[in-house]
Structures are given as C-alpha cells and as structure tokens.
C-alpha positions, 0 to 999 in steps of 0.5 A: 450897220454894226449895231444892227448886226449885233442886235440881230445876233443877240436876238438870234442867241436869245431865240436859240436859248429860249428854244433850248430852255423849252426843250429842256423843260419839256424833256423833264415833263416827257420823262414824268408823263410817258414811258414810250421810247422811240427805240422800242418799236414793234414791227408788223411781222407775218409768218403767213406766206404770200404777205409782205415782210415790210408792210405799209399800213397807211390806214387804221381803225379800232373796232371793239377790241381789235386793231385793223391796219390797211395797206396801200395795196390789197392787205390788211392786218388784224390783232387784239389790242390787249396783246400789244403789251406782249408784242412789246416784249417780243418786238413784233406781232409774230403769230398773234396777228391775222393777215388778210386781203380786202381786194384781189387787185392793188388799190389805194384806199383813202377810207376804211370801216369795219363792222361786225361781219365785214371790212370795207374800203373806199378808193377814189372810184370804187368800194370794196368789201370782204367778210372777215377771214374769208378771202373768197368773199371779196366784192367790189363796185364802181360808183354810179356814172363812174363818179370819182371822190376826193380823199380826205387830207393826208392819211385821215380816215373818213370811214366810220360805222354805227351798228350795221350802218357804214359811212364814208365821208368824201367830196365829189370830184365832178361837182365838189359837193360834200356827201356821206356815202351810206351802206347797209351791211345787212342788205342782201343781194349783189354788191353793186351801185345800188348797194350804197346811197349818197347823203348830201351834206349841208352846203356850208361844209366845204371839203370835209376833212374829219369825222368823229362819232358818239357811238352812244347817241349815234351822232357824227361830227363832220369837220371841214377845211374851213373849221366848220362842224356839222352834227349828223344823226346817224340813226335818222340820217340827217343833219342836227346842227352846224357850228360856223367857225370864226376862230380856226382859219384852216382845216379840222382834223381828228377828234374824240368825244366824252359821251357821258359829259357830252363833250367834243374835243376836236383839233384844228390847224391854227393857220396855214403853214403853222405848226400850232394846233388849236383844240376846241372843246364843244358841248353838244346835245342831240339838237345843238353844239356850243363852243366852250373853250380852246387851248393850243398844242405844239405841232400841226394836224392831229392825226390821232386823238385818244381820251382816258374817260376815267382819269380825265386825260387827253392824248394828241398825236401831232406832226412836227417838221422832225416827225410825230409828237405825242402830247398829253393834257388834262381835259381843260388843256392844262398840265401839258407834257410832250415826248420831245424825242419824236417817235417816227418821222411818219404821221401816226395812223391811230391811237388807243388808250386803256384807262384801266391799265393806263397803257397807250398804243400808237400805230404807224404805217410800218410799226407801232409803239406801246407804253404807259402814262402817269395819272394826273391825280396826286400820287395816283390816289395812293392806291386808295381810291380812283382817279375821276377826271383828275380828282381822287375819289377816295376809298372808305377811311381815306381823305386828302387830294391824293387819298394819302391820309387815313382816317380813324373811323375804325378807332372811334375817332380817338374817342374825343379831341381832348383825348388825342388826334388822328394822324394817318390812321393812328391815334396820337394820344395826349399826355393823360390818355393812352390806348389804341383809341385814347380811351384809357386814362393815365398820369401825365406821360405815365410819369416818364417812367420815373415815378408812380402814378396815383390813380386816385387823382392821376398825379405822379409821385416822382422818384428821387432826383426828378420832379414835375407833373410828369417827373420829366424834370431833373431836380436842380443840382447844387451851385458850382460852389457846392463842390469842393474837389476838382473831380466832382466839380468837372462832372458838372457841364457848367462848372470849372475848377480854379486850381489857384483858388481851389474853388469850383465856379460857373464858367465855360472853356474860356474861364469863369463867368465872374472873376478871374482864374489863372489856372482854369480847368473845364471838362477835364482835370489837369492833364499831366501830358500838357505839363510834361510837354511844356516841361520838355520844351522849356527844359531844352531851351533852358539847357541851350541857354545855360550852355550859351551863358556858361561859355560866355565867361571864358570868352569875356576873360579872354577879351579882358586879357586882349584889352589889357594887351592892347593897353600895353602894346597899343594893338588888339591881339589878332586871333588865330584862324582856329580861334576865329573859326571857333568863335564864329561857330559859337555865334552860329550855335547861339543863334540856333538857341535864339531861333528856338526861342522864336518858336516859343514866341510864335506858339504863344502868339498863335494862341491869341488868334480869335478862334476857339482853341481847345482848353488843353492847347490854352493850358499848354501855351500858358506855360510858354506865354512867359516868352512874350512876357505874359506872366501874372503879376505877384498877388501883392501888387495885382491891380483891380481888373477893369474890363470893357463892358457895353452898357446893358450887359450883365457881368457874366457875359462880359467875359464872352470873348475869345483868345485875348480874354483867355490871355488876360484871364491867365494873367489875372489882368483886365483891359486896363492893366494888360499893358502895365502887366507886360511892361512890369516884366519888361522892366524887371527883365532889364533890371535883373540882367542890366543892373548887375552889369551896371553895378560891376561897371561902376565898381571897375571904374574905381579899380585901376587893376581891373580897368581892362574889364571896363570895356568888356562889361560895357560891351556886354551891357549893350549886348544884353540890352539888344538881346532884351529888346529883341526878345521882348519885341513881340510881347510888348507890341501885342499889348501896345497894339491892343491897348490902342483899340480896346473898347475901354477907350481910356486915355491912361492906356491908349496914350502909352500904347501909342507911344510904345507902338511908335518908339519901340514897334517902329523905332527899333527896326529903323534904329537897327537899320541905321546902326548897321549902316557901317563899312564892312571893316567896322562890322569886324571891329572886336568892340562893335562886334561884341556889342551888336554882333548878335544882330548880324554875325550870322549873315553875309557881311558885305550884302546881307548884314542888315537882313535882321530888319526884315525879321523885325518887320515879320514880327511887327506884322504878326504882333500888330495884326493879333493885337489890333484885331483882338476883337471884343466883346462878342455877342454870340457864338459861333461867329458870323458876319464880320466877326467871322472875318476877324480870325481869318484876316489874322491868319491870312496876314500872318501867313502872308508875312511868313511867306514874304519872309520865306521868299526873301530868304530864298532870294537873298540866301543871307546866311553863311551857315547853310544849316541855318538857312535850311532850318529857317526854311523848315521852321517857316513852313511849319509856322505857316501850317501851324497858323493856318491850322488855327482855322480848324478851331474857328467853329469849335475846338478841333482835336485833329488840328491840335494834334497836327500842330503839336506834331509839327512843332515837335518836329521844329524842336528836334530840328532846332536841337539838331542844328544846335548840335551840328553847330557845336560839332563844327566848333571843335571846342575843348569840351568836344575834344575832351569827349572824344578823348574820353571815348578814345580812352574807352576804345583803348581799354577795350583793346587791352582787354582782348577785343579785336580792333576791326578798323585795322582789318 
C-alpha cells in the first residue's frame, strides 16, 4: 500500500512538473509572438445619453472596415477597426464609436448580420432589421406559423451576408430540421413573414453550429455538431458538396478561408468534455471539398479565427477552464505560440487581423484588446522584402532566408571571382586587387605600407628590415649570441642575460633553454630593489646572530669558572635570581633570532612550489636559498648536469619545468647532483663550526690548567650540532624527497635520498622526543640545559618542553610535500588536468600544516614568553597568506600577489626585530645599563647647561 501511495505521489509530482515546464516554455513563446497584455483592456464607453455604461455585446461581426457589437437587449455599437490603436492609448472608445438600437423592445439575439444599408438580428422567434443610423426605421416580424428556431452553440454567430443577401443558420424547434433563412436586403414592401425564405439543408447536417464564407467565390461552409461540413453556393442558393466527418467526434466551431489558395481552416472540438481543439485544413473548389491535414490546439471551442493572408499566420481564440486563450500558428499548424496569461474569463466574440501593420484585435462582450504580433519570416525579412506565407520574397539586390545578405549587383559583382568576393553589399578584394569593384590591380597587399610597388610586374621592393611578397614579414633578427650587453639582449623577447657568463642566450623566464645560468635575467635587467631588499633581510638576521654569538663568550667564561668551582667544592655554584632572569631572557632573545631564520627558510621553500613566480621573486629568493643550503657548488668541483629527459624530447624542452627547475638552475645542478649539492654544504657547515670545537676539545684534554673548559667545549659542541641539525632540516629533506621521485630513476640518488629521509627526516624528531623525556629536574641541570636547552628552554618545562617536536612535524610536512610533488617534466603551459592539481595540493597541504600548528599553539599555549606566543600567531597567519598567494601565480606571474607577499613578509621582519628588542630590554643586561647611563649623563649635561628639568614640575 505504501509503495502504491509513493508511486502515485511521484506520478503527481511528475505531472505537475510537466505542466509547469510546458507553461514556462509557452511563456517564452508568448513573449516572442504577441504583445497583448491582459491589463491593457479597452472599454466600450458611450457619451451618448440613453445608452448603458456597462454594455454586454455578446454578438459581434466585422463588415468592411467596421466592427458591430450587439448587446443582449436593444443596443449595438459601431466603430472603424482602424481606430482601435487610438482606443488602446485612451483605454476606451470615447466619442469615436456610434451607439444605436436595433429593436424597440428587449430581445435576446443569437445571430446577426450587416449589409451595406441595414443591420439584421435574429432571435428564437423573430427577425429584426433597422437602417444604419436611423432608429425610426426599426422593423420586426415573427416567423410563419409562429415557428421557433434553436440558437447555435454558445455565442457563435450564425448570420452572414453575401452582397445584398442575408443568411441565418438555424434549426427548427418543431421538426429539428436544419435550415438557412434567406432575406433579400433590396426587397421592397413591408417587412413580414413573406420577406424571408427557408432553404432546407442536407439531411446529413445535424444541428448546424458554424458558418464560414468565401466572399470571392460566394461559398458558405456550414459545420454541424457531428463534424460534417456542407458547401453551399450563396449565388445559386444550393448545395455544392458535403464532407462526412470521421475524425472529429464533436461539433464544428469557427473557421476562416484563404480564398486565393482555396483553403478552409475550421475548428472542431476533439472530444466531448476535452480541452483540445483539432483544426482541419480543407482544399475546396466550386464543386468539391477535400481534407488535406489537421493539427491540434490547446483549449476548446474556437470562438474566433483570423488569418494573415500575406505573412501566412493563423490566429485562434479558444476557451480554457481559466479563460480565453490566443494561439498563433503558421498555415500548417507549426510554430505555435500562445498567450498563457488568459485575457478574459469570458469567451471572445470576434477577432480581426491587419496583415499590413501586423495588428490584432480581440473583441469580448464587455471590452476588447489591441496588440501586435511578430512575423514568422526570419528577421521579418530584415525590412528588405515581404513575408509571403512564412517565406521572404526579397527586394532587388538582396538574398537569404531573411533577406539579410546584400548582393553586389550594383558593383559589377566585384568584377571577377579572382578579384574579390561580395559580402553583404561590399566587395572584399584579394591582396592583388583594390577599388570598390576590385577592378584596379595593385601589388600584394599594397606592400603593407612597408615598400614600393613596382607596377611593371606588380612586385614589392621592401623597406629595410622587412621582407616577403607583401613586405609583411620581418627580417629575422640575429641570434641571441649576437648581443654582447644585457640591455640589447633583454630587448629581444626570446633572449635572456646570464650575468655569471656575461652571455646572451635563448630562454624564458625560467632560464636558458640549453645549459645553465646561476644568475639569469629575463624581460628586465638586474633590479637594484631586489638586491636592496635581500641585503636588508640578510643584514638584520646577520646583526641578530652576531649579537647572539658575541654574548655567548662571556657566558661560556662564566660557566668555565663555575665548573672550576665545582671541582674544588664539589657543588656547582647556584646563580642568583637576577643572573637566572638575565640568562632566561637571553635564551628568549636568541629564540627570536632563530624564529627570524625560520621565515627565511619558509620564503625559500615557497619559491619551490610549482607555479610561475615572477622572475623578480625568484631573483630575490635566490639570495635566501642559502638558509636551506641552496648554494651553488664552487666552479672547481661543479659536477656535470644530468637531467631527466623523456625519450623523443629535444634538449631545449628538457628545462620546461616549474620551480624545481628554477632552483636547480640557480644552483647549476641537475637532477642527479641536487642532493649531493645540498649535502656538500651540510657537511661543510658541520666541519666549519664543529671542527674548531673538536680541535679545542682535544687540545684542552692535554692541558691540566684548562681542564674545567673541557666540559664547556663539549657542551657547546653538542649545542652547535643540534642547531645545525635543526637549521638544515628543511633543505636536506626537500632534496632527499625530490631524489626519491625524480624521473631520472637512478639508484645512485634514490637510495641515499631514502636513507636520509628515514634517518634524518623521521629519525630526528623521534630522537628529540625521547631525548627530552626526562624528569623536570634534569631539564634544569646546567650541563643538560647548555647542550639541549635550545630545544626546550622557551617552553613550559612541566607540560610542553617537547612541543618542539610539533615544529619538526610542521617542517617535515612542508618539505616533503614540496619535494615529492616537484613534478617534472611538464609538456605544456598553462597547466591543465592533473598537473594543475599539483601546486594546489602543495599549497593546501602546507596551509593545513600551518593551521594545525596554529591550533596546537592556541590549545597548549606552550611558551612562557607571551611575546613569543603572539609572535608565533602573527607569523603563522602571515605564512598561511604567503603560501596561499602562490596560487595567484598559477597561470601567469601576478604582480599583485608578489606585492602583497612582500609587504606582509616585511611585516614579519619588523615583528621579529620588535620581539627581539623587547626580549633584550627584559634582560637588564650590562649593555642596556651602559646605554641608560650614557643617556642619563646626556640629561645631566643638559641640565647643567641651563635647561629646565620638566620632570620635577
């Protein structure tokens, strides 16, 4: 049962959706076909006394240029149909309409007819006539033997005229016989029972329902309730032919004829109780009638039909449950369009079509409407022809379905096909002809304005720098190697300047097509702004580290004395509260400097994301790549560059890869030697900093007087090693990750890369986690703190001293995603498909790592120093924005993205320095005291010179 209900519900929804879709589609057609609006109605307004202000004209007919509307009592109105457009502006008929009476007593007419002289009406038992405009000439007569006649269905008019003959269609109430009542309008004498004659119709006609006439041939087409049609000769007053219906199961209603083509269009209700109308198309002669085809309309009972004999359109006013509907079609029933907004609830009375102005008028009992309709010819023949039954008959010199194309008959058809072609009335000449008719010979394209035409043979003598048949080609420029200075080299769009070699080479923004260049300029020469910005960044971090290293020496001397005291007394001297505070703030200050270094490393890492960064940005990051050990090898030991080149590729496309190519290009290394390059500097870094400490340790071991320095040097050795491992983590891990996935597929690089990835990339954070898994007392031990304090002293010791591991996890994710997804080679640019996803994935993963790290910061708040916590919040937000801005370069370099990234990184620089200074001020160090004393001395000298001390006021 439930499934049946569900099925019924789905069916109902489907039906409603279909109705809505139909209505919507019809609405579009409504707008494009008609301009009739239900709100713009025209009322029948009389200013003549004695006539009703709210008439009800249930019958209507058009005679010549006039419309006659008949009321259900004694009145009728007459006006010229050409005035309807004027009525539509005023909203009523005003004084332009003539009001009259057709009877002196109230009647209910069901048929009307109008001749040149009189107006006729017919009721169930009487006939009425009156001369136009003469109310005193009213005449009436009952039928013979008080005969009664049945009216036609609904409000269809059963009256018509042909010349001076008046005909009324009816069926007798007494015998149910169908008759045609005939009246001679020119007959003299009293209007009475002898003034009319009954013409019996064929017995096959049962209850006549409509009459349609061909005024040219004098034929009337009488339809009945069974769908039969009788052809009646109104001249001979006799039957011509009859059509016996087999298709329409119900009554015939209104129709219209095309007298020139001898076609009859007549409606029939498709079935009892249905709201579908079938329109039959007949061909007729003076002796026959033949059904040709039919089509369907929405609605029932065609109350009125009109035809545009020039444009070939039919118009039907049909009835729906909700009111009257207007539908337009072509003469075959196609190209249908309807007004979905029903005009009136009542049934229409008459319909008039003006083929010249494409105007249409719809008449109803209480008011009428005026509007226009569109031609069904394409573009209404563009105003260059006439529409003949849906086909454009174009004017002279125009062709096309809509007469849209102008010929060149007036231009000699462009002389010859070899001279030019005609397009919309203009001749478009070939390169060797000109003139309005392409009749004048010329050189090819008139030498493009870059040469002289030799008229003896019509060839071009090109100006300097140009060549070709039409001087349209540039003389090929010399190769890039021809240029010997950067300015002239960079003026060529395909050349770049290699600063190191001092050579001009073919290339693009990524570097030369062949070979390598460590300092490469493309489009623009070296920019001093880039160098100045890099110098500022490096200078600031250098100053911070010089201060940090310089203040380390006094601390080590103090610790050596403490170790000597410990050897004597057996107890390590305990620092005072002030000494401990200074040391703690010094550690915080040192951490700010290393935080600044982290920003260097992130900027360098961002430059490896697979997008098209501006060359200016790449030039800037080259000065920061050293922070990730990205330093070119010395020329004396620079190895050969081995790149991963797919089979079938030429050498100049082997370098068409994104940021990893830029990185390798700046280092002068290929795929095979990128990791060795990084490891070389990693080893050199260890040797430079740890070698002297190791040598000092060995020397001190043999000197008894300096034995207390042995512990200090050992501690410093381990401290520096930890710093180097932390500093080198990102650079080594990027190179190791890339080594494992490079298309080179060489075991000489894959195996070392995998080993380093596991031992260094994964092993170091794990080792630190277990190293710091010690009791809190151990964390405060002077020796342990001097060796590993850089990993935890800035965190809360009881709860978050191992938080540094999460920092390594963040670095691990960023370095690995950049190294592994440094895809290459790339076959085409701009990126598409899976290649386009690579930089997006890189950015998303890095952003997620940064966001996750920020969330941990917010949850744990691991720092004792609140300044450091807020600095981390700010830098993380800046780095998320910087990484996200990489996507602005995904299709082409973005100046806006570059500018915003530079501005916010400058803000990061200022924030780091500010935090460094705050930490320094908190130390209350000797240096700060001396600065204060100096300033105080200056203040005293100022006072002694006669200045007023405002502080005492």
